[in-house]
Backbone as a ProteinNet text record, in pm:
[ID]
protein_1_A
[PRIMARY]
MDVLYGVNTGNSSSNIETWMEKLKEDMMEGSVIIGDDLMQGMIVMICEGEFEGIYYWDDAFQFEESTDEENTYWIAKDFSSFLDMIR
[TERTIARY]
921.7	783.3	771.5	689.4	671.6	543	431.4	301	213.6	146.9	35.4	-90.6	-176.3	-299	-403.1	-499	-608.3	-740.4	-840.5	-974.5	-1009.5	-1062.9	-1100.9	-986.3	-871	-752.5	-748.8	-834	-829.3	-733.2	-664.9	-571.8	-596.6	-650.9	-691.4	-574.9	-453.1	-340.2	-299.6	-355.1	-324.8	-448.1	-551.6	-674.2	-676.3	-711.3	-723.9	-820.5	-932.5	-1034.8	-980.3	-895.9	-837.9	-758.3	-669.6	-583.1	-658.9	-756.9	-836.5	-914.8	-966.7	-1039.8	-945.9	-828.8	-732.6	-682.6	-665.1	-601.2	-693.4	-824.2	-919	-911	-878.2	-869.5	-753.4	-652.3	-533.6	-535.1	-635.2	-637.8	-703.8	-646	-701.4	-822	-925.8	-1043	-1001.4	-1053.6	-1020.9	-893.3	-839.4	-716.4	-741.9	-654.7	-666.1	-526.4	-513.1	-386.9	-381.2	-277.8	-270.5	-156.2	-70.1	40.2	128.5	235.7	333.2	472.7	568.2	706	767.8	887.9	955.6	990.2	995.9	1029.3	906.8	794	668.1	595.9	629.9	556.8	445.8	358.3	244.4	254.3	200.8	186.5	41.3	22.7	-110.8	-140	-262.2	-308.5	-412.4	-384.7	-481.7	-552.2	-684.2	-761.9	-821	-814	-876.8	-811.4	-830.8	-781.5	-640.7	-588.8	-459.4	-341.6	-358.1	-249.9	-263.7	-347	-371	-238.6	-225.5	-105	-76.2	42.3	86.7	195.9	186.2	278	327.3	444.4	494.5	463.4	392	354.6	442.7	534.8	626.5	557.2	455.9	376.9	454.1	563.1	646.8	766.2	774.6	880.7	1020.5	1040.2	1169.9	1272.4	1225	1315.9	1343.7	1467.8	1507.1	1430.7	1398.3	1330.4	1182.5	1123	979.4	942.5	833.1	777.4	627.1	559.5	414	346.6	406.5	348.1	387.3	504.3	554	616.6	536.2	588.4	531.5	495.3	441.9	524.9	566.2	658.8	601.5	604.2	550.4	630.2	559.1	623.1	590.9	462	421	292	267.3	149.3	19.4	27.3	-92.8	-53.1	-152	-125.1	-52	-86.8	-17.5	130.5	163.8	304.7	375.1	306.1	360.6	393.1	300.6	324.6	441.7	453.5	566	698.9	700.8	822.9	865	767.8	802.5	812.2	785.7	797	939.4
622.5	629.4	718.7	676.4	750.1	832.2	769.9	836.3	802.5	902.8	880	897.8	797.4	802.5	891.8	933.3	1016.1	968.8	1054	1026.4	1135.4	1094.9	1189.5	1283.7	1226.2	1305.9	1357.1	1301.7	1337	1248.5	1158.8	1065	928.7	835.3	706.6	630.5	649.3	575.5	626.9	740.2	790.2	790.7	715.8	704.5	576.8	590.1	474.3	372.1	418.3	327.6	239.4	294.3	217.9	99.3	124.8	19.5	-80.1	-33.3	-125.3	-220.4	-169.9	-255	-356.2	-312	-401	-511.5	-481	-575.6	-626.6	-608.5	-643.7	-790.4	-879.8	-1022.2	-1051.1	-967.3	-988.4	-910.9	-827.4	-737.2	-800.4	-772	-813.6	-724.9	-781.2	-701.8	-590.2	-470.5	-356.7	-285.4	-318.6	-253.2	-167.6	-67.8	25.9	50.7	43.4	79	230.9	289.7	436.4	494.3	409	461.7	351.8	393.5	297.1	357.3	274.6	322.3	288.6	333.4	311.9	166	84.4	-57.3	-142.1	-81.9	-147.3	-210.8	-171.4	-217.5	-119.5	-160.3	-77.9	-37.2	80.2	124.6	96.4	17.7	-28.9	14.4	63.2	97.9	-5.4	-73.9	-166.7	-89.7	-77.4	15.4	-44.3	-176	-237.5	-370.9	-416.6	-548	-545.4	-663.1	-675.8	-628.8	-618.3	-574.6	-428.9	-353.4	-213.4	-137.6	-59.3	19.2	40.4	92.1	118.3	17.8	-42.2	-148	-124.7	-181.3	-190.1	-330	-341.3	-470	-492.3	-583.6	-616	-712.9	-664.2	-750.4	-793.8	-727	-763.4	-849.5	-882.3	-967.4	-915.1	-784.8	-722.2	-756.6	-783.7	-817.6	-967.3	-1002.8	-1143.1	-1220.1	-1153.1	-1217.4	-1245.1	-1178.9	-1190.7	-1326.6	-1381.3	-1508.5	-1489.6	-1591.2	-1584.9	-1567.5	-1621.7	-1615.2	-1488	-1433.2	-1316.7	-1214.7	-1116.5	-1010.2	-873.2	-859.4	-734	-692.2	-563.7	-515.6	-392.9	-394.7	-287.7	-159.2	-45.5	85.5	172.5	186.6	277.8	228.9	275.9	230.9	292.8	411.5	476.7	579.8	639.2	732	856.9	907.4	1026.5	999.5	885.5	847.6	831.8	776.3	760.9	897.7	990.2	1125.9	1193.3	1173.5	1229.2	1176.3	1052	989.5	1049.3	1088.1	1136	1287	1359.3	1504.7	1548.6
-203.6	-242.1	-363.6	-456.9	-581.3	-579.4	-542.1	-552.1	-431.5	-377.6	-286.1	-368.7	-368.2	-447.1	-381.9	-462.2	-414.6	-470.4	-460.1	-510.5	-611.1	-725.6	-831.3	-868.9	-896.4	-926.7	-1070.5	-1156	-1297	-1375.2	-1304.9	-1367.1	-1304.8	-1381.2	-1324.1	-1260.7	-1310.3	-1253.8	-1115.6	-1073.2	-938.9	-847.8	-887.2	-808.5	-725	-599.4	-511.3	-571.2	-624.2	-677.4	-788.8	-874.3	-985.3	-933.2	-837	-784.9	-698.8	-624.2	-543.6	-634.2	-743.8	-838.5	-904.6	-946.3	-1013.1	-920.7	-793.8	-702.2	-592.2	-609.4	-502.4	-460.5	-551.9	-519.1	-423.8	-425.9	-343.9	-212.4	-193.9	-78.9	42.8	157.6	285.8	317.4	376.5	414	508.9	487.2	572	531.4	413.1	369	245	226.5	115.1	59.2	-71.7	-136	-143.7	-83.6	-79.3	-162.1	-218.1	-296.7	-351.6	-419	-469.8	-468.1	-505.6	-510.6	-646.1	-667.3	-794.8	-820.5	-715.9	-730.6	-762.9	-785.9	-822.1	-704.2	-583.4	-466.6	-433.4	-344.4	-305.8	-159	-128	9.8	47	151.7	190.7	333.8	354.2	487.9	530.3	640.9	699.2	809.1	794.4	876.4	1003.1	1019.2	1136.1	1167.3	1288.8	1327.9	1384.5	1409.3	1475.7	1391	1259.8	1171.8	1128.3	1196.5	1161.8	1150.3	1041.7	1020.8	873	845.2	708.3	675.1	556.2	514.5	372.3	344	207.1	158.5	47.3	-11.9	-133.3	-124.8	-233.9	-329.2	-398.1	-486.5	-610.3	-642.8	-758.3	-715.6	-586.6	-532.4	-567.4	-544.3	-569.5	-461.1	-339	-229.8	-230	-211.3	-207.8	-100.6	11.2	123.3	96.6	-1	-25.8	-83.6	-30	-78.5	-96.4	-148.1	-161.7	-26	79	212.5	288.2	260.2	333.9	238.4	200.1	112.9	150.8	278	329.4	450.3	452	553.2	624.4	756.5	839.2	820.2	808.3	797.8	919.1	950.7	1058.2	1122.4	1245.4	1320	1270	1205.7	1153.9	1048.1	983.4	873.7	920.9	1037.7	1091.6	1111.7	1166.6	1187.1	1052.4	955.8	821	760	772	719.1	790.2	919.5	993.8	940.3	898.5	845.8	712.5	630.1	494.5	483.5	589.4	585.3	588.2
[MASK]
+++++++++++++++++++++++++++++++++++++++++++++++++++++++++++++++++++++++++++++++++++++++

């Protein structure tokens, strides 16, 4: 992971709002882009529903397994568990 985004950071490239606006057409309802990694993928938090959790979104199709239909990979069940993993 390269960056966890924030709100009003003083740098638009690290603001959640910037990325949500840029990628809103591709986002699932109830989800928020919270970060990215060096491979150009995004860290996404789905806040409600059956897919609730933290995921890696390979939007640049860096993984050989990624396709238009399947390019999102589960990381953690919730944000607290995600933080525990990266500490």
